[in-house]
C-alpha positions in Angstrom: -25.9 -17.7 14.0 -23.0 -18.8 11.7 -25.1 -17.7 8.7 -26.2 -14.4 10.1 -22.8 -12.8 10.5 -21.8 -13.1 6.8 -25.2 -11.7 5.9 -24.8 -8.8 8.3 -21.4 -8.0 6.8 -22.8 -8.1 3.3 -25.7 -5.8 4.2 -23.3 -3.4 5.8 -21.1 -3.3 2.7 -24.2 -2.6 0.5 -25.3 0.2 2.9 -21.8 1.7 2.8 -21.7 1.5 -1.0 -25.1 3.2 -1.4 -24.0 6.0 0.8 -21.4 7.1 -1.7 -23.1 5.7 -4.8 -26.8 6.0 -4.5 -29.1 3.7 -6.4 -29.6 4.9 -9.9 -26.7 7.4 -9.7 -24.6 7.8 -12.8 -20.9 6.8 -12.6 -18.8 9.8 -11.6 -17.2 11.8 -14.4 -15.0 14.1 -12.4 -13.1 12.1 -9.8 -10.5 13.6 -7.5 -8.1 11.2 -5.8 -6.3 12.3 -2.7 -4.9 8.9 -2.1 -1.8 7.7 -4.2 -3.0 4.1 -3.8 -6.5 4.9 -5.0 -4.9 6.8 -7.9 -3.0 3.7 -9.0 -6.1 1.5 -8.6 -8.4 3.9 -10.5 -6.1 3.8 -13.5 -5.6 0.1 -13.3 -9.3 -0.6 -13.5 -9.9 1.7 -16.4 -11.3 4.7 -14.6 -8.4 7.0 -15.4 -10.3 9.1 -18.0 -12.8 10.0 -15.2 -10.0 11.4 -13.0 -9.6 15.1 -13.2 -7.1 15.7 -10.4 -4.9 13.8 -8.1 -2.9 14.8 -5.0 0.7 16.0 -4.9 1.9 12.5 -3.8 0.2 10.5 -6.6 3.3 9.9 -8.8 2.0 6.8 -10.6 0.9 6.4 -13.3 2.7 9.3 -15.0 -0.3 10.3 -16.9 -2.3 11.0 -13.8 -3.3 14.7 -13.6 -1.0 15.8 -10.8 -1.9 18.9 -8.8 -0.9 20.7 -5.7 -3.8 19.3 -3.8 -2.8 17.6 -0.5 -4.2 14.5 1.1 -2.3 15.3 4.3 -3.7 18.8 4.7 -6.7 18.9 2.4 -8.5 22.1 1.7 -12.2 21.8 1.0 -12.4 25.0 -1.1 -9.4 24.0 -3.3 -10.9 20.5 -3.9 -14.3 21.9 -4.7 -12.7 24.3 -7.2 -12.2 21.3 -9.5 -16.0 20.6 -9.5 -15.7 16.9 -8.5 -18.6 14.5 -8.4 -16.5 12.1 -6.3 -13.5 12.5 -4.0 -11.5 9.5 -2.9 -9.4 9.8 0.3 -7.4 7.6 2.6 -7.9 9.8 5.6 -10.1 12.5 7.1 -7.6 15.2 8.0 -9.1 18.6 8.7 -12.6 17.1 8.8 -12.5 17.1 5.0 -15.2 14.4 4.6 -17.9 16.4 6.4 -16.8 19.6 4.7 -17.1 18.0 1.2 -20.4 16.4 2.0 -21.9 19.7 3.2 -21.2 20.9 -0.3 -23.1 17.9 -1.7 -19.9 16.2 -3.0 -19.8 12.4 -2.8 -16.8 11.1 -0.8 -15.3 7.6 -0.7 -13.0 7.1 2.3 -10.5 4.1 1.8 -8.2 3.9 4.8 -4.8 2.0 4.6 -5.4 -1.7 4.1 -4.3 -3.9 6.9 -4.0 -7.0 4.7 -4.4 -8.2 1.1 -8.0 -9.0 1.6 -8.8 -5.4 2.5 -6.7 -4.2 -0.4 -8.7 -6.3 -2.8 -11.9 -5.1 -1.3 -11.0 -1.5 -1.9 -10.2 -2.1 -5.5 -13.5 -3.9 -6.0 -15.3 -1.0 -4.3 -13.6 1.5 -6.7 -14.8 -0.6 -9.5 -18.4 -0.6 -8.3 -18.5 3.1 -7.7 -16.9 4.1 -11.0 -18.7 1.7 -13.3 -15.8 -0.6 -13.8 -16.7 -3.6 -11.6 -15.7 -6.2 -14.2 -12.3 -4.6 -14.7 -11.7 -4.3 -11.0 -12.5 -8.0 -10.5 -10.1 -8.9 -13.3 -7.3 -6.8 -11.6 -7.9 -8.5 -8.3 -7.9 -11.9 -9.9 -4.6 -11.1 -11.7 -3.0 -9.9 -8.5 -4.1 -13.0 -6.5 -2.8 -15.3 -9.2 0.6 -13.5 -9.5 1.1 -13.4 -5.7 0.2 -17.0 -5.2 2.6 -18.0 -8.0 5.4 -16.0 -6.5 4.9 -17.4 -3.1 4.5 -21.0 -4.3 7.6 -20.9 -6.4 9.8 -19.6 -3.5 11.3 -22.1 -1.1 10.6 -21.8 2.6 13.7 -20.5 4.3 14.3 -19.9 8.0 15.3 -16.3 7.3 14.9 -13.1 9.1 14.1 -9.8 7.4 14.8 -6.1 8.1 12.6 -3.7 6.3 14.1 -0.2 6.2 11.7 2.7 5.9 14.4 5.4 6.4 18.1 5.7 7.0 17.5 6.4 10.7 16.2 2.8 11.0 12.5 3.1 11.2 11.0 -0.3 10.2 7.7 -2.1 9.9 6.5 -5.1 12.0 4.5 -8.1 11.0 1.3 -6.3 12.2 1.5 -3.9 9.2 0.4 -4.4 5.7 3.9 -4.7 4.4 4.9 -7.0 7.3 2.2 -9.4 6.3 3.8 -9.7 2.9 6.9 -11.1 4.5 4.7 -13.5 6.5 3.5 -15.0 3.2 7.1 -16.3 2.7 7.4 -17.5 6.3 10.0 -14.9 7.2 10.6 -13.7 10.7 10.7 -9.9 11.1 13.4 -8.5 13.4 11.3 -5.4 14.1 8.6 -7.4 15.9 10.6 -7.7 19.2 11.5 -4.0 19.2 8.0 -2.6 18.9 7.4 -1.9 22.6 4.8 0.8 21.9 2.9 -1.5 19.4 2.8 1.2 16.7 3.8 -1.2 14.0 6.6 1.2 13.0 9.4 1.2 15.6 12.7 2.9 15.3 15.5 0.4 15.6 19.1 1.1 16.5 22.1 0.2 14.4 23.3 -2.0 17.3 20.0 -3.8 17.4 20.0 -4.5 13.7 23.6 -5.8 13.8 22.8 -8.0 16.7 19.7 -9.4 14.9 21.9 -10.2 11.9 19.1 -10.3 9.3 19.3 -12.7 6.3 17.4 -10.3 4.1 17.4 -6.5 4.0 14.8 -4.6 2.0 15.4 -0.9 1.4 12.2 1.1 1.0 14.2 4.4 1.1 16.1 4.2 -2.2 14.3 7.1 -3.8 13.7 9.4 -0.9 17.1 8.9 0.7 19.5 7.4 -1.8 20.0 4.1 0.0 21.4 1.1 -1.8 23.2 -2.2 -1.2 26.5 -0.4 -1.6 25.5 2.3 0.9 24.4 -0.3 3.4 27.7 -2.3 3.1 29.6 0.9 3.8 27.8 1.5 7.1 30.2 0.9 10.1 30.0 -2.7 11.1 27.4 -3.7 8.5 29.7 -5.6 6.2 29.5 -8.6 8.5 25.7 -8.8 8.4 24.4 -12.0 6.8 22.3 -10.2 4.2 25.2 -8.0 3.2 27.7 -10.9 3.0 25.4 -12.9 0.8 24.2 -10.1 -1.4 20.6 -10.3 -0.1 20.1 -6.5 0.1 17.4 -5.3 -2.3 15.9 -1.9 -3.0 12.2 -1.4 -3.6 10.7 1.8 -5.0 9.5 3.9 -2.0 6.0 4.3 -3.4 5.5 0.6 -4.2 6.6 -0.3 -0.7 4.2 2.2 1.0 1.0 1.5 -1.0 -1.5 -1.3 -1.1 -2.6 -1.1 -4.8 -2.0 -3.3 -7.8 1.8 -2.7 -7.8 2.1 -4.7 -4.6 2.6 -7.6 -6.9 6.0 -6.2 -7.9 7.0 -6.1 -4.3 6.0 -9.7 -3.7 8.0 -10.8 -6.8 11.1 -8.9 -5.7 11.1 -10.6 -2.3 10.5 -14.0 -3.9 13.3 -13.4 -6.4 15.7 -12.4 -3.6 14.9 -15.5 -1.6 15.2 -17.8 -4.6 18.7 -16.4 -5.4 19.8 -17.1 -1.8 18.6 -20.7 -2.1 20.8 -21.5 -5.1 
């Protein structure tokens, strides 16, 4: 039995891949990405020249062909107007997958990764579908090496972390992709105990955060909402928080903190750098 399960998983993966990349089919030449993460990955693996359009949230890399197409409220007719031979999505809003398939357009659905393993798998899948398997494998190998190096070079500190998604104190628990990044460093997440509805993204209160007194504060709302270490220090009562007192408040580009593509390495390094500075 122990040998059958891995085999079943491998066969399921092959069947899934064949569904969107039939045997003998040529690599797609007109790709539309309605997933900002997939957009980043496609360009990272060398498939950028095959991408003809990306959604209105795909802001990286800058050379990506930005359009008004939406991944949140996708319109089948608008997508089909670009004559794609592959559409990559992270969700199935408006039943867009069935709509595109009825038109004979291949679709690859890559939902939000729950962990690094799933993130790596999606990059490899994009490589297989687009004809860039070798490049995709190289990207994954580079990511793994860089993340392992950042974690290994960072001392284990008994620190707590507060990850801020918005100025009204929405956060992310250890169950989320980003929360699992903090677990790599052995950090305790103050949002975990406040997630009574188990959504993974509870809204905390200012009083709760002050009481938790986190050692590290990571701001993932710098671009959207203008938050900074200075702004946090000026919040009533926050000047006494451990992270504020010791200068352990760091900002992460909103898009990097919300995606699971190759740039997650930058996030891991930023967390590691902040912890190493605190250990000096």
